[in-house]
VMD Tcl script that draws the C-alpha trace (Angstrom):
set ca {
  {17.93 -0.57 -0.51}
  {14.72 0.81 0.93}
  {16.39 4.12 1.67}
  {17.17 4.45 -2.05}
  {13.59 3.63 -3.06}
  {12.18 6.12 -0.56}
  {14.18 8.85 -2.33}
  {12.98 7.98 -5.85}
  {10.91 10.57 -7.71}
  {7.37 9.61 -8.66}
  {8.41 8.79 -12.23}
  {10.76 6.09 -10.96}
  {8.07 4.67 -8.69}
  {5.68 4.62 -11.63}
  {8.00 2.93 -14.10}
  {9.90 0.42 -11.94}
  {7.81 -2.63 -11.26}
  {10.01 -4.64 -8.92}
  {10.27 -2.38 -5.88}
  {6.81 -2.71 -4.37}
  {7.47 -6.31 -3.32}
  {10.41 -5.10 -1.21}
  {8.51 -2.22 0.38}
  {5.43 -4.34 1.06}
  {6.36 -8.02 1.27}
  {3.83 -10.85 1.39}
  {3.91 -14.51 2.32}
  {3.10 -15.49 -1.27}
  {5.28 -15.30 -4.36}
  {5.10 -12.45 -6.85}
  {4.38 -13.01 -10.52}
  {6.33 -9.82 -11.27}
  {9.43 -10.30 -9.12}
  {10.70 -13.82 -8.51}
  {13.47 -12.43 -6.26}
  {11.06 -10.72 -3.87}
  {11.30 -11.71 -0.21}
  {8.60 -13.89 1.32}
  {7.36 -13.09 4.82}
  {7.89 -15.84 7.37}
  {6.37 -16.28 10.82}
  {9.68 -15.02 12.21}
  {9.40 -11.90 10.08}
  {5.90 -11.24 11.34}
  {7.10 -11.57 14.92}
  {10.02 -9.23 14.24}
  {7.71 -6.57 12.77}
  {5.58 -6.84 15.88}
  {8.56 -6.32 18.20}
  {11.17 -4.19 16.46}
  {10.61 -0.45 16.31}
  {13.13 -0.04 13.46}
  {11.11 -2.40 11.24}
  {7.88 -0.67 12.23}
  {9.35 2.73 11.37}
  {10.56 1.42 8.00}
  {7.11 0.09 7.14}
  {5.49 3.37 8.10}
  {8.03 5.26 5.99}
  {7.33 2.96 3.03}
  {3.62 3.61 3.49}
  {4.17 7.36 3.65}
  {6.22 7.29 0.43}
  {3.62 5.19 -1.37}
  {0.72 7.30 -0.13}
  {2.43 10.45 -1.41}
  {2.95 8.72 -4.76}
  {-0.82 8.07 -4.85}
  {-1.63 11.66 -3.91}
  {-2.68 10.68 -0.39}
  {-1.33 11.41 3.08}
  {-1.57 10.03 6.61}
  {-2.73 12.80 8.96}
  {-3.62 12.14 12.59}
  {-4.07 8.42 11.91}
  {-6.32 8.95 8.89}
  {-5.48 8.60 5.21}
  {-6.80 11.58 3.27}
  {-6.25 13.30 -0.05}
  {-2.81 14.85 0.04}
  {-1.70 18.25 -1.16}
  {-0.61 16.63 -4.41}
  {-3.84 14.70 -5.11}
  {-4.76 16.78 -8.15}
  {-1.28 16.24 -9.61}
  {-1.63 12.47 -9.06}
  {-5.27 12.20 -10.17}
  {-4.38 10.14 -13.27}
  {-3.70 7.18 -10.98}
  {-7.36 7.22 -9.96}
  {-9.01 7.91 -13.33}
  {-8.65 4.46 -14.92}
  {-7.49 0.96 -14.09}
  {-3.71 0.64 -13.92}
  {-0.95 -1.33 -12.20}
  {-1.06 0.99 -9.19}
  {-4.44 -0.45 -8.25}
  {-2.75 -3.87 -8.03}
  {-0.07 -2.30 -5.87}
  {-2.73 -0.99 -3.49}
  {-4.03 -4.54 -3.03}
  {-0.52 -5.65 -2.12}
  {-0.08 -2.78 0.32}
  {-3.31 -3.62 2.13}
  {-2.37 -7.29 2.37}
  {1.18 -6.57 3.52}
  {0.12 -4.08 6.17}
  {-2.34 -6.55 7.61}
  {0.08 -9.48 7.39}
  {2.75 -7.58 9.30}
  {0.44 -6.28 12.03}
  {-0.33 -2.77 10.78}
  {-4.11 -3.13 11.05}
  {-4.67 0.53 11.98}
  {-2.76 1.76 8.96}
  {-4.51 -0.74 6.67}
  {-7.86 0.35 8.09}
  {-7.05 4.02 7.56}
  {-6.09 3.37 3.93}
  {-9.19 1.21 3.46}
  {-11.46 3.97 4.79}
  {-9.92 6.46 2.37}
  {-10.26 4.05 -0.55}
  {-13.92 3.41 0.32}
  {-14.60 7.15 0.42}
  {-12.85 7.73 -2.92}
  {-14.88 4.91 -4.45}
  {-18.27 5.44 -2.85}
  {-18.36 9.23 -2.55}
  {-16.32 10.36 -5.52}
  {-16.72 7.53 -8.03}
  {-13.07 6.59 -8.32}
  {-12.17 3.00 -9.15}
  {-14.45 0.47 -10.82}
  {-16.56 -1.84 -8.70}
  {-14.60 -4.79 -10.10}
  {-11.26 -3.39 -8.93}
  {-12.67 -2.16 -5.63}
  {-13.68 -5.75 -4.82}
  {-10.00 -6.77 -4.76}
  {-9.32 -4.18 -2.07}
  {-12.38 -5.29 -0.17}
  {-11.22 -8.92 -0.22}
  {-7.77 -7.84 0.96}
  {-9.45 -6.26 3.98}
  {-12.01 -8.92 4.82}
  {-9.67 -11.91 4.61}
  {-8.89 -13.25 8.09}
  {-11.82 -11.44 9.68}
  {-10.99 -7.74 9.24}
  {-13.23 -4.83 8.21}
}
mol new
graphics top color blue
foreach p $ca { graphics top sphere $p radius 0.5 }
foreach p [lrange $ca 0 end-1] q [lrange $ca 1 end] { graphics top cylinder $p $q radius 0.2 }
display resetview
């Protein structure tokens, strides 16, 4: 259940590889979790209309941002209080960078353009101003944001 995942410590989030598809579903299958849900048009409509679903997505985003060492403050994603503790995520390519691509795609797919844009702006700043993330990996995030006319 999502409520269980939200309570996991960072070590569990790091070492379990089949939860991210439940927190941030897509309309395409996952190579890592064949049982993951696929977003339908009805799901997209429900996320646009149901405050409970919207709150759950925002909670999932908050949990994942904290895991990354980031935080949502006043509509902006910024380095969180725990960024230094989580810095290893940003120092070299790892599976969490793939997860970030999924998060961006899922947010946009389900109508959370503002949240996706806030995360994107933070990722751009981390990459361009502080040198985190290779250009190759950064391009995946960029494509996730420019597909369907965003950015």
